[in-house]
C-alpha atoms as a printed R data frame, in Angstrom:
    type eleno elety resid chain resno       x       y       z
1   ATOM     1    CA   MET     A     1  18.285  36.293  19.770
2   ATOM     2    CA   ASP     A     2  20.134  38.020  22.685
3   ATOM     3    CA   ALA     A     3  19.330  35.201  25.115
4   ATOM     4    CA   SER     A     4  20.737  32.496  22.742
5   ATOM     5    CA   LYS     A     5  23.872  34.634  22.223
6   ATOM     6    CA   HIS     A     6  24.387  34.928  26.001
7   ATOM     7    CA   GLN     A     7  23.943  31.149  26.395
8   ATOM     8    CA   THR     A     8  26.533  30.463  23.653
9   ATOM     9    CA   LEU     A     9  29.048  32.811  25.317
10  ATOM    10    CA   ASP     A    10  28.372  31.316  28.778
11  ATOM    11    CA   ARG     A    11  29.169  27.790  27.527
12  ATOM    12    CA   TYR     A    12  32.762  28.781  26.867
13  ATOM    13    CA   GLU     A    13  33.231  31.030  29.914
14  ATOM    14    CA   PRO     A    14  36.290  30.270  32.141
15  ATOM    15    CA   ASP     A    15  35.791  28.059  35.165
16  ATOM    16    CA   THR     A    16  34.389  29.767  38.220
17  ATOM    17    CA   ALA     A    17  34.904  28.929  41.878
18  ATOM    18    CA   LEU     A    18  31.504  27.208  42.010
19  ATOM    19    CA   THR     A    19  32.380  25.072  38.979
20  ATOM    20    CA   ARG     A    20  35.703  23.960  40.444
21  ATOM    21    CA   LEU     A    21  34.079  23.301  43.789
22  ATOM    22    CA   ILE     A    22  31.358  20.936  42.519
23  ATOM    23    CA   ARG     A    23  33.242  19.206  39.676
24  ATOM    24    CA   ILE     A    24  35.143  16.437  41.510
25  ATOM    25    CA   PRO     A    25  32.358  15.446  44.012
26  ATOM    26    CA   VAL     A    26  29.753  15.383  41.273
27  ATOM    27    CA   ARG     A    27  31.933  13.175  39.061
28  ATOM    28    CA   ILE     A    28  32.632  10.762  41.917
29  ATOM    29    CA   VAL     A    29  28.938  10.466  42.824
30  ATOM    30    CA   VAL     A    30  27.902  10.041  39.197
31  ATOM    31    CA   LEU     A    31  30.615   7.375  38.638
32  ATOM    32    CA   VAL     A    32  29.388   5.396  41.654
33  ATOM    33    CA   LEU     A    33  25.811   5.569  40.336
34  ATOM    34    CA   VAL     A    34  26.640   4.862  36.673
35  ATOM    35    CA   LEU     A    35  29.167   1.985  37.103
36  ATOM    36    CA   PRO     A    36  26.580  -0.723  38.113
37  ATOM    37    CA   VAL     A    37  24.262   0.414  35.304
38  ATOM    38    CA   ARG     A    38  27.083   0.209  32.743
39  ATOM    39    CA   MET     A    39  28.225  -3.217  33.938
40  ATOM    40    CA   VAL     A    40  24.645  -4.553  33.796
41  ATOM    41    CA   TRP     A    41  24.242  -3.013  30.333
42  ATOM    42    CA   ASP     A    42  27.485  -4.636  29.059
43  ATOM    43    CA   LEU     A    43  26.504  -7.978  30.609
44  ATOM    44    CA   LEU     A    44  23.078  -7.895  28.930
45  ATOM    45    CA   ALA     A    45  24.635  -6.885  25.593
46  ATOM    46    CA   ALA     A    46  27.197  -9.724  25.769
47  ATOM    47    CA   GLY     A    47  24.481 -12.212  26.742
48  ATOM    48    CA   TRP     A    48  22.282 -11.031  23.887
49  ATOM    49    CA   HIS     A    49  25.093 -11.399  21.330
50  ATOM    50    CA   ALA     A    50  25.996 -14.855  22.649
51  ATOM    51    CA   ALA     A    51  22.369 -16.010  22.603
52  ATOM    52    CA   ASP     A    52  21.982 -14.622  19.092
53  ATOM    53    CA   ARG     A    53  25.066 -16.467  17.807
54  ATOM    54    CA   THR     A    54  24.520 -19.782  19.589
55  ATOM    55    CA   LEU     A    55  20.740 -20.096  19.941
56  ATOM    56    CA   LEU     A    56  18.596 -17.671  17.990
57  ATOM    57    CA   ARG     A    57  20.315 -17.905  14.593
58  ATOM    58    CA   PRO     A    58  20.525 -21.763  14.562
59  ATOM    59    CA   LEU     A    59  16.944 -21.918  15.867
60  ATOM    60    CA   GLY     A    60  15.831 -19.527  13.138
61  ATOM    61    CA   ARG     A    61  17.625 -21.543  10.448
62  ATOM    62    CA   GLY     A    62  16.095 -24.759  11.797
63  ATOM    63    CA   LEU     A    63  12.606 -23.270  11.880
64  ATOM    64    CA   ALA     A    64  13.086 -21.919   8.367
65  ATOM    65    CA   TRP     A    65  14.203 -25.368   7.167
66  ATOM    66    CA   LEU     A    66  11.243 -27.038   8.892
67  ATOM    67    CA   ALA     A    67   8.836 -24.497   7.421
68  ATOM    68    CA   ASP     A    68  10.338 -24.972   3.958
69  ATOM    69    CA   THR     A    69  10.319 -28.768   4.237
70  ATOM    70    CA   LEU     A    70   6.998 -29.322   5.979
71  ATOM    71    CA   VAL     A    71   4.917 -26.408   4.695
72  ATOM    72    CA   LEU     A    72   6.303 -24.558   1.673
73  ATOM    73    CA   THR     A    73   7.475 -27.591  -0.343
74  ATOM    74    CA   PRO     A    74   4.198 -29.575   0.140
75  ATOM    75    CA   LEU     A    75   2.176 -26.459  -0.581
76  ATOM    76    CA   SER     A    76   4.228 -25.793  -3.711
77  ATOM    77    CA   TRP     A    77   3.786 -29.391  -4.857
78  ATOM    78    CA   LEU     A    78   0.075 -29.269  -4.059
79  ATOM    79    CA   PHE     A    79  -0.322 -25.966  -5.891
80  ATOM    80    CA   THR     A    80   1.691 -27.138  -8.913
81  ATOM    81    CA   HIS     A    81   0.361 -30.690  -9.321
82  ATOM    82    CA   VAL     A    82  -3.151 -30.491  -7.845
83  ATOM    83    CA   LEU     A    83  -4.594 -27.011  -7.499
84  ATOM    84    CA   THR     A    84  -3.301 -25.585 -10.791
85  ATOM    85    CA   PRO     A    85  -4.604 -28.495 -12.954
86  ATOM    86    CA   LEU     A    86  -7.847 -28.472 -10.959
87  ATOM    87    CA   ALA     A    87  -8.241 -24.718 -11.469
88  ATOM    88    CA   LEU     A    88  -7.528 -25.102 -15.186
89  ATOM    89    CA   ALA     A    89 -10.077 -27.881 -15.448
90  ATOM    90    CA   VAL     A    90 -12.690 -25.894 -13.513
91  ATOM    91    CA   THR     A    91 -11.964 -22.832 -15.656
92  ATOM    92    CA   TRP     A    92 -12.332 -24.817 -18.863
93  ATOM    93    CA   LEU     A    93 -15.530 -26.465 -17.598
94  ATOM    94    CA   ALA     A    94 -17.004 -23.106 -16.514
95  ATOM    95    CA   THR     A    95 -16.059 -21.576 -19.857
96  ATOM    96    CA   ALA     A    96 -17.576 -24.466 -21.752
97  ATOM    97    CA   LEU     A    97 -20.799 -24.509 -19.695
98  ATOM    98    CA   PHE     A    98 -21.448 -20.803 -19.117
99  ATOM    99    CA   ILE     A    99 -19.352 -18.477 -21.291
100 ATOM   100    CA   TRP     A   100 -19.352 -20.181 -24.674
101 ATOM   101    CA   PRO     A   101 -23.186 -20.669 -24.761
102 ATOM   102    CA   TRP     A   102 -23.732 -16.974 -23.935
103 ATOM   103    CA   ILE     A   103 -21.172 -15.927 -26.549
104 ATOM   104    CA   GLY     A   104 -22.909 -18.067 -29.152
105 ATOM   105    CA   LEU     A   105 -26.333 -16.763 -28.110
106 ATOM   106    CA   TRP     A   106 -25.107 -13.154 -28.316
107 ATOM   107    CA   ARG     A   107 -23.243 -13.586 -31.607
108 ATOM   108    CA   TYR     A   108 -25.693 -15.746 -33.536
109 ATOM   109    CA   VAL     A   109 -29.091 -14.819 -31.988
110 ATOM   110    CA   ALA     A   110 -29.167 -11.477 -30.167
111 ATOM   111    CA   VAL     A   111 -26.960  -9.485 -32.562
112 ATOM   112    CA   PRO     A   112 -28.729 -10.628 -35.788
113 ATOM   113    CA   VAL     A   113 -32.161 -10.075 -34.229
114 ATOM   114    CA   ALA     A   114 -31.209  -6.592 -32.952
115 ATOM   115    CA   THR     A   115 -29.536  -5.669 -36.252
116 ATOM   116    CA   TYR     A   116 -32.083  -6.922 -38.770
117 ATOM   117    CA   GLY     A   117 -35.208  -6.865 -36.595
118 ATOM   118    CA   VAL     A   118 -34.807  -3.496 -34.819
119 ATOM   119    CA   ALA     A   119 -31.930  -1.330 -36.079
120 ATOM   120    CA   VAL     A   120 -32.527  -1.673 -39.847
121 ATOM   121    CA   PRO     A   121 -36.287  -0.926 -39.646
122 ATOM   122    CA   LEU     A   122 -35.643   2.021 -37.296
123 ATOM   123    CA   VAL     A   123 -33.006   3.473 -39.636
124 ATOM   124    CA   TRP     A   124 -35.379   3.104 -42.602
125 ATOM   125    CA   LEU     A   125 -38.241   4.705 -40.627
126 ATOM   126    CA   TYR     A   126 -36.005   7.612 -39.530
127 ATOM   127    CA   GLY     A   127 -34.622   8.300 -43.011
128 ATOM   128    CA   THR     A   128 -37.841   7.803 -44.966
129 ATOM   129    CA   VAL     A   129 -40.616   9.053 -42.660
130 ATOM   130    CA   LEU     A   130 -39.391  10.931 -39.600
131 ATOM   131    CA   THR     A   131 -36.773  13.138 -41.298
132 ATOM   132    CA   PRO     A   132 -39.147  14.669 -43.929
133 ATOM   133    CA   LEU     A   133 -41.872  15.018 -41.309
134 ATOM   134    CA   GLY     A   134 -39.437  16.827 -38.945
135 ATOM   135    CA   HIS     A   135 -38.264  19.183 -41.703
136 ATOM   136    CA   GLY     A   136 -41.849  20.128 -42.527
137 ATOM   137    CA   ALA     A   137 -42.731  20.682 -38.846
138 ATOM   138    CA   ALA     A   138 -39.633  22.867 -38.376
139 ATOM   139    CA   TRP     A   139 -40.546  24.989 -41.449
140 ATOM   140    CA   LEU     A   140 -44.111  25.459 -40.186
141 ATOM   141    CA   PHE     A   141 -42.911  26.379 -36.651
142 ATOM   142    CA   THR     A   142 -40.416  28.927 -38.042
143 ATOM   143    CA   THR     A   143 -43.056  30.524 -40.342
144 ATOM   144    CA   LEU     A   144 -45.972  30.605 -37.890
145 ATOM   145    CA   VAL     A   145 -44.270  31.132 -34.473
146 ATOM   146    CA   VAL     A   146 -40.633  32.239 -34.626
147 ATOM   147    CA   GLY     A   147 -41.114  34.926 -37.336
148 ATOM   148    CA   PRO     A   148 -43.939  36.824 -35.568
149 ATOM   149    CA   VAL     A   149 -42.172  36.620 -32.168
150 ATOM   150    CA   VAL     A   150 -38.890  37.977 -33.615
151 ATOM   151    CA   GLY     A   151 -40.718  40.855 -35.352
152 ATOM   152    CA   LEU     A   152 -42.623  41.753 -32.181
153 ATOM   153    CA   TRP     A   153 -39.362  41.754 -30.134
154 ATOM   154    CA   ARG     A   154 -37.328  43.743 -32.654
155 ATOM   155    CA   TYR     A   155 -39.851  46.379 -33.762
156 ATOM   156    CA   ALA     A   156 -42.100  46.791 -30.671
157 ATOM   157    CA   LEU     A   157 -40.595  45.685 -27.356
158 ATOM   158    CA   VAL     A   158 -36.983  46.878 -27.881
159 ATOM   159    CA   PRO     A   159 -37.911  50.481 -28.991
160 ATOM   160    CA   ALA     A   160 -40.494  50.791 -26.195
161 ATOM   161    CA   ALA     A   161 -37.993  49.650 -23.513
162 ATOM   162    CA   ARG     A   162 -35.179  51.838 -24.870
163 ATOM   163    CA   TYR     A   163 -37.050  55.137 -25.290
164 ATOM   164    CA   GLY     A   164 -39.688  54.628 -22.599
165 ATOM   165    CA   VAL     A   165 -37.526  53.326 -19.689
166 ATOM   166    CA   ILE     A   166 -33.739  53.385 -20.231
167 ATOM   167    CA   VAL     A   167 -33.345  56.954 -21.652
168 ATOM   168    CA   PRO     A   168 -35.404  58.603 -18.821
169 ATOM   169    CA   LEU     A   169 -33.543  56.617 -16.153
170 ATOM   170    CA   VAL     A   170 -30.126  57.664 -17.569
171 ATOM   171    CA   TRP     A   171 -31.178  61.349 -17.609
172 ATOM   172    CA   LEU     A   172 -32.487  61.099 -14.019
173 ATOM   173    CA   TYR     A   173 -29.184  59.513 -12.803
174 ATOM   174    CA   GLY     A   174 -26.923  62.084 -14.528
175 ATOM   175    CA   ALA     A   175 -28.954  65.262 -13.851
176 ATOM   176    CA   VAL     A   176 -30.432  64.624 -10.362
177 ATOM   177    CA   LEU     A   177 -29.004  61.669  -8.404
178 ATOM   178    CA   THR     A   178 -25.271  62.285  -9.122
179 ATOM   179    CA   PRO     A   179 -25.153  65.964  -7.875
180 ATOM   180    CA   LEU     A   180 -27.264  65.032  -4.825
181 ATOM   181    CA   GLY     A   181 -24.921  62.136  -3.925
182 ATOM   182    CA   ARG     A   182 -21.786  64.245  -4.262
183 ATOM   183    CA   GLY     A   183 -23.161  66.947  -1.957
184 ATOM   184    CA   THR     A   184 -24.159  64.348   0.666
185 ATOM   185    CA   ALA     A   185 -20.673  62.755   0.524
186 ATOM   186    CA   TRP     A   186 -18.969  66.178   1.021
187 ATOM   187    CA   VAL     A   187 -21.070  66.918   4.116
188 ATOM   188    CA   LEU     A   188 -20.402  63.451   5.655
189 ATOM   189    CA   ASP     A   189 -16.643  63.793   4.974
190 ATOM   190    CA   ARG     A   190 -16.482  67.113   6.832
191 ATOM   191    CA   VAL     A   191 -18.372  65.637   9.788
192 ATOM   192    CA   TRP     A   192 -16.040  62.608   9.922
193 ATOM   193    CA   GLN     A   193 -12.894  64.771   9.848
194 ATOM   194    CA   GLY     A   194 -14.083  66.861  12.814
195 ATOM   195    CA   THR     A   195 -15.003  63.762  14.847
196 ATOM   196    CA   ALA     A   196 -11.639  62.089  14.062
197 ATOM   197    CA   TRP     A   197  -9.736  65.210  15.186
198 ATOM   198    CA   VAL     A   198 -11.510  65.250  18.557
199 ATOM   199    CA   LEU     A   199 -11.078  61.466  19.148
200 ATOM   200    CA   GLY     A   200  -7.409  61.636  18.116
201 ATOM   201    CA   GLY     A   201  -6.632  64.262  20.743
202 ATOM   202    CA   VAL     A   202  -8.321  62.184  23.448
203 ATOM   203    CA   TRP     A   203  -6.485  58.978  22.371
204 ATOM   204    CA   LYS     A   204  -3.085  60.724  22.370
205 ATOM   205    CA   GLY     A   205  -3.546  61.769  25.976
206 ATOM   206    CA   ILE     A   206  -4.587  58.254  27.031
207 ATOM   207    CA   ALA     A   207  -1.679  56.717  25.091
208 ATOM   208    CA   ALA     A   208   0.896  59.024  26.705
209 ATOM   209    CA   THR     A   209  -0.372  58.079  30.163
210 ATOM   210    CA   GLY     A   210  -0.420  54.332  29.359
211 ATOM   211    CA   ARG     A   211   3.076  54.432  27.823
212 ATOM   212    CA   GLY     A   212   4.600  55.906  30.964
213 ATOM   213    CA   LEU     A   213   2.804  53.324  33.135
214 ATOM   214    CA   GLY     A   214   3.965  50.492  30.860
215 ATOM   215    CA   ILE     A   215   7.592  51.682  30.995
216 ATOM   216    CA   ALA     A   216   7.465  51.762  34.794
217 ATOM   217    CA   VAL     A   217   5.928  48.258  35.049
218 ATOM   218    CA   THR     A   218   8.472  46.881  32.554
219 ATOM   219    CA   TRP     A   219  11.387  48.372  34.508
220 ATOM   220    CA   LEU     A   220  10.105  46.873  37.747
221 ATOM   221    CA   VAL     A   221   9.647  43.412  36.184
222 ATOM   222    CA   MET     A   222  13.092  43.449  34.559
223 ATOM   223    CA   THR     A   223  14.768  44.677  37.748
224 ATOM   224    CA   LEU     A   224  12.988  42.511  40.302
225 ATOM   225    CA   LEU     A   225  12.342  39.264  38.343
226 ATOM   226    CA   VAL     A   226  14.169  38.901  35.042
227 ATOM   227    CA   ALA     A   227  17.621  40.108  36.139
228 ATOM   228    CA   PRO     A   228  17.800  37.871  39.304
229 ATOM   229    CA   ALA     A   229  16.432  34.857  37.366
230 ATOM   230    CA   SER     A   230  18.947  35.424  34.551
231 ATOM   231    CA   TRP     A   231  21.830  35.765  37.027
232 ATOM   232    CA   LEU     A   232  20.718  32.591  38.854
233 ATOM   233    CA   TYR     A   233  20.521  30.669  35.579
234 ATOM   234    CA   ARG     A   234  23.890  31.871  34.246
235 ATOM   235    CA   ARG     A   235  25.860  31.639  37.476
236 ATOM   236    CA   VAL     A   236  24.310  28.642  39.266
237 ATOM   237    CA   LEU     A   237  21.949  26.451  37.274
238 ATOM   238    CA   ALA     A   238  23.854  26.402  33.953
239 ATOM   239    CA   PRO     A   239  27.270  25.525  35.520
240 ATOM   240    CA   VAL     A   240  25.717  22.861  37.761
241 ATOM   241    CA   GLY     A   241  23.799  21.297  34.874
242 ATOM   242    CA   ARG     A   242  26.829  21.445  32.580
243 ATOM   243    CA   GLU     A   243  29.053  19.782  35.171
244 ATOM   244    CA   ILE     A   244  26.463  17.075  35.825
245 ATOM   245    CA   ALA     A   245  26.207  16.336  32.077
246 ATOM   246    CA   ASP     A   246  30.012  16.263  31.666
247 ATOM   247    CA   ALA     A   247  30.350  14.087  34.763
248 ATOM   248    CA   ALA     A   248  27.755  11.632  33.408
249 ATOM   249    CA   GLU     A   249  29.620  11.418  30.083
250 ATOM   250    CA   VAL     A   250  33.031  10.891  31.752
251 ATOM   251    CA   ALA     A   251  31.568   8.383  34.226
252 ATOM   252    CA   TRP     A   252  29.947   6.395  31.390
253 ATOM   253    CA   ARG     A   253  33.293   6.134  29.594
254 ATOM   254    CA   ILE     A   254  35.179   5.163  32.762
255 ATOM   255    CA   ALA     A   255  32.474   2.608  33.625
256 ATOM   256    CA   GLY     A   256  32.873   1.173  30.120
257 ATOM   257    CA   TYR     A   257  36.624   0.741  30.619
258 ATOM   258    CA   LEU     A   258  36.083  -0.895  34.016
259 ATOM   259    CA   SER     A   259  33.322  -3.151  32.662
260 ATOM   260    CA   ARG     A   260  35.512  -4.279  29.753
261 ATOM   261    CA   ALA     A   261  38.407  -4.953  32.147
262 ATOM   262    CA   VAL     A   262  36.144  -7.058  34.379
263 ATOM   263    CA   GLY     A   263  34.802  -8.884  31.312
264 ATOM   264    CA   ARG     A   264  38.327  -9.632  30.062
265 ATOM   265    CA   GLY     A   265  39.264 -10.996  33.495
266 ATOM   266    CA   ILE     A   266  36.202 -13.260  33.601
267 ATOM   267    CA   ALA     A   267  36.904 -14.420  30.043
268 ATOM   268    CA   TRP     A   268  40.574 -15.158  30.937
269 ATOM   269    CA   LEU     A   269  39.491 -17.183  33.964
270 ATOM   270    CA   PHE     A   270  36.861 -19.083  31.928
271 ATOM   271    CA   ARG     A   271  39.375 -19.831  29.164
272 ATOM   272    CA   HIS     A   272  42.129 -21.073  31.514
273 ATOM   273    CA   LEU     A   273  39.847 -22.894  33.964
274 ATOM   274    CA   ILE     A   274  37.390 -24.487  31.514
275 ATOM   275    CA   GLY     A   275  38.341 -23.888  27.867
276 ATOM   276    CA   VAL     A   276  41.998 -25.027  28.028
277 ATOM   277    CA   PRO     A   277  41.257 -28.273  29.975
278 ATOM   278    CA   VAL     A   278  38.348 -29.105  27.661
279 ATOM   279    CA   ALA     A   279  40.492 -28.477  24.552
280 ATOM   280    CA   TRP     A   280  43.332 -30.587  26.028
281 ATOM   281    CA   ALA     A   281  40.889 -33.419  26.817
282 ATOM   282    CA   TYR     A   282  39.434 -33.221  23.303
283 ATOM   283    CA   ARG     A   283  42.872 -33.335  21.636
284 ATOM   284    CA   THR     A   284  44.473 -35.945  23.849
285 ATOM   285    CA   VAL     A   285  41.542 -38.213  24.759
286 ATOM   286    CA   CYS     A   286  38.460 -37.788  22.559
287 ATOM   287    CA   THR     A   287  40.243 -37.489  19.201
288 ATOM   288    CA   PRO     A   288  42.427 -40.657  19.567
289 ATOM   289    CA   LEU     A   289  39.430 -42.540  21.005
290 ATOM   290    CA   GLY     A   290  37.269 -41.453  18.079
291 ATOM   291    CA   HIS     A   291  39.956 -42.493  15.592
292 ATOM   292    CA   PHE     A   292  40.254 -45.884  17.337
293 ATOM   293    CA   VAL     A   293  36.470 -46.400  17.235
294 ATOM   294    CA   ARG     A   294  36.358 -45.358  13.576
295 ATOM   295    CA   ASP     A   295  39.278 -47.573  12.456
296 ATOM   296    CA   ALA     A   296  38.818 -50.579  14.742
297 ATOM   297    CA   LEU     A   297  35.017 -50.845  15.060
298 ATOM   298    CA   TRP     A   298  33.099 -48.737  12.584
299 ATOM   299    CA   ALA     A   299  35.116 -49.509   9.401
300 ATOM   300    CA   PRO     A   300  35.080 -53.348   9.865
301 ATOM   301    CA   ALA     A   301  31.378 -53.279  10.757
302 ATOM   302    CA   ARG     A   302  30.673 -51.195   7.671
303 ATOM   303    CA   ARG     A   303  32.654 -53.539   5.429
304 ATOM   304    CA   ALA     A   304  30.896 -56.568   6.942
305 ATOM   305    CA   ALA     A   305  27.502 -54.945   6.367
306 ATOM   306    CA   LEU     A   306  28.411 -54.219   2.730
307 ATOM   307    CA   GLU     A   307  29.574 -57.813   2.169
308 ATOM   308    CA   ALA     A   308  26.406 -59.170   3.796
309 ATOM   309    CA   GLY     A   309  24.308 -56.927   1.574
310 ATOM   310    CA   ARG     A   310  26.119 -58.130  -1.559
311 ATOM   311    CA   ALA     A   311  25.712 -61.761  -0.496
312 ATOM   312    CA   ALA     A   312  21.991 -61.272   0.183
313 ATOM   313    CA   ARG     A   313  21.482 -59.610  -3.189
314 ATOM   314    CA   GLY     A   314  23.378 -62.448  -4.925
315 ATOM   315    CA   ALA     A   315  21.273 -65.032  -3.119
316 ATOM   316    CA   LEU     A   316  18.051 -63.270  -4.081
317 ATOM   317    CA   ALA     A   317  19.179 -63.048  -7.728
318 ATOM   318    CA   THR     A   318  20.054 -66.772  -7.753
319 ATOM   319    CA   ALA     A   319  16.691 -67.623  -6.194
320 ATOM   320    CA   ARG     A   320  14.816 -65.518  -8.770
321 ATOM   321    CA   GLU     A   321  16.738 -67.162 -11.640
322 ATOM   322    CA   THR     A   322  16.029 -70.620 -10.211
323 ATOM   323    CA   VAL     A   323  12.308 -69.858  -9.940
324 ATOM   324    CA   ARG     A   324  12.237 -68.556 -13.535
325 ATOM   325    CA   GLN     A   325  14.054 -71.654 -14.844
326 ATOM   326    CA   ALA     A   326  11.717 -73.950 -12.923
327 ATOM   327    CA   ARG     A   327   8.702 -72.088 -14.308
328 ATOM   328    CA   ARG     A   328  10.019 -72.397 -17.897
329 ATOM   329    CA   ASP     A   329  10.765 -76.121 -17.457
330 ATOM   330    CA   ALA     A   330   7.333 -76.754 -15.986
331 ATOM   331    CA   TRP     A   331   5.689 -74.859 -18.860
332 ATOM   332    CA   ARG     A   332   7.615 -76.824 -21.494
333 ATOM   333    CA   ALA     A   333   6.722 -80.071 -19.714
334 ATOM   334    CA   LEU     A   334   3.036 -79.145 -19.735
335 ATOM   335    CA   VAL     A   335   2.689 -77.847 -23.315
336 ATOM   336    CA   GLY     A   336   5.067 -80.355 -24.904
337 ATOM   337    CA   GLY     A   337   7.851 -78.342 -26.601
338 ATOM   338    CA   THR     A   338   7.722 -75.815 -29.417
339 ATOM   339    CA   ALA     A   339   4.451 -77.050 -30.938
340 ATOM   340    CA   GLY     A   340   2.532 -75.862 -27.939
341 ATOM   341    CA   ALA     A   341   4.237 -72.547 -27.333
342 ATOM   342    CA   ARG     A   342   2.316 -69.954 -25.472
343 ATOM   343    CA   SER     A   343   0.047 -67.708 -27.543
344 ATOM   344    CA   GLY     A   344   1.564 -64.401 -28.463
345 ATOM   345    CA   GLU     A   345   5.199 -65.664 -28.292
346 ATOM   346    CA   PRO     A   346   7.277 -65.809 -31.519
347 ATOM   347    CA   GLN     A   347   7.989 -69.262 -32.931
348 ATOM   348    CA   GLY     A   348  11.472 -70.644 -33.348
349 ATOM   349    CA   VAL     A   349  13.119 -69.521 -36.585
350 ATOM   350    CA   PRO     A   350  14.845 -72.300 -38.569
351 ATOM   351    CA   ALA     A   351  18.455 -71.800 -39.535
352 ATOM   352    CA   ARG     A   352  19.248 -70.671 -43.074
353 ATOM   353    CA   THR     A   353  22.319 -70.998 -45.259
354 ATOM   354    CA   LEU     A   354  24.465 -68.016 -46.081
355 ATOM   355    CA   GLY     A   355  23.346 -66.190 -49.248
356 ATOM   356    CA   SER     A   356  20.204 -68.248 -49.679
357 ATOM   357    CA   THR     A   357  16.592 -68.022 -48.572
358 ATOM   358    CA   THR     A   358  16.100 -71.796 -48.311
359 ATOM   359    CA   THR     A   359  16.382 -73.637 -45.066
360 ATOM   360    CA   VAL     A   360  18.782 -76.478 -44.341
361 ATOM   361    CA   PRO     A   361  17.056 -79.515 -42.830
362 ATOM   362    CA   SER     A   362  20.178 -80.658 -40.979
363 ATOM   363    CA   ALA     A   363  20.974 -77.166 -39.481
364 ATOM   364    CA   ALA     A   364  20.288 -76.472 -35.821
365 ATOM   365    CA   GLN     A   365  17.053 -74.770 -34.949
366 ATOM   366    CA   ALA     A   366  16.885 -71.302 -33.334
367 ATOM   367    CA   PRO     A   367  16.592 -71.267 -29.557
368 ATOM   368    CA   GLU     A   368  13.137 -71.981 -28.202
369 ATOM   369    CA   THR     A   369  13.360 -69.432 -25.377
370 ATOM   370    CA   SER     A   370  10.847 -66.640 -25.932
371 ATOM   371    CA   LEU     A   371  11.918 -63.024 -26.247
372 ATOM   372    CA   LEU     A   372   9.960 -62.167 -23.116
373 ATOM   373    CA   ASP     A   373  11.864 -64.806 -21.067
374 ATOM   374    CA   GLU     A   374  15.196 -63.581 -22.444
375 ATOM   375    CA   LYS     A   375  14.315 -59.997 -21.439
376 ATOM   376    CA   LEU     A   376  13.361 -61.204 -17.948
377 ATOM   377    CA   VAL     A   377  16.634 -63.115 -17.638
378 ATOM   378    CA   LYS     A   378  18.670 -60.071 -18.696
379 ATOM   379    CA   GLN     A   379  16.803 -57.847 -16.225
380 ATOM   380    CA   GLY     A   380  17.322 -60.376 -13.462
């Protein structure tokens, strides 16, 4: 407690000559040693932040996208569309082949057999035969064994033990053993008191001698060791250590200011020597060139590709329609008109007059094109 109090007071003591003498040299030496470390530290921190922004985060996002696209999505599809239905099918098959037969065997074979073949006969045997037999055996055992044993214990053994053993032992303890024990204890107590008095006198003499010797040894230790060590710690070691710690803190801050100033200078040089020319070249050269390429080359090529695609699709549609028409004409030429229409196709429906169910012989017939061909033509 006293040592901590002295340390707290020493921390706020006024500067001494030794403190003022070592402060400036120590701070200069520490600044020279700390400045390269701080500049290297700031350079590594700036490099780490730049690598994290420009390399590690995009790389992590790319790896995450690749993992999601190449691994997680296929695994999810496989689990959803293959493994889950397969597991359900295997579960149903295992249930149908193994569980349901055992359930049926237990419910319709084992339970009825155990109930009506074992349990019911055992219950009848217990209630009709074993229970009366047990009651009779218990009555016989109580009459022939328990009754005589209880009478022997109550009227023979208990009186004999009480009046033949316990009462004499109680009298012997109260009339003989108790007075003898008290007398023996009084004699031993007197002997112990005399011995303690003699030993106490001897111990007091030894303790007085040892106390004086201990006080002398303690005084010598405090005077020759503790006091010089305490003075050396308070007056030399503590100020030197405190100044070194303060110098390290101040030097670290100053090194940080210098490192930031150097970093700002390097950044200014990089921006004016590289960044500004690159930005000027991008604005004045690359952007107009890109606009020229987009407007003069890319847009016409894109329009030409679109027109070529439309023309190719139109040509393919015309070719498909021509092939269909040729197929229909060849089929009609082979089968000979509507009388030989293909099987499964609806026949031509004759025209009818308005408001009547009779046909008109002179009216035009319905078109002979099948519904299937009309659907194909519409889709084409």
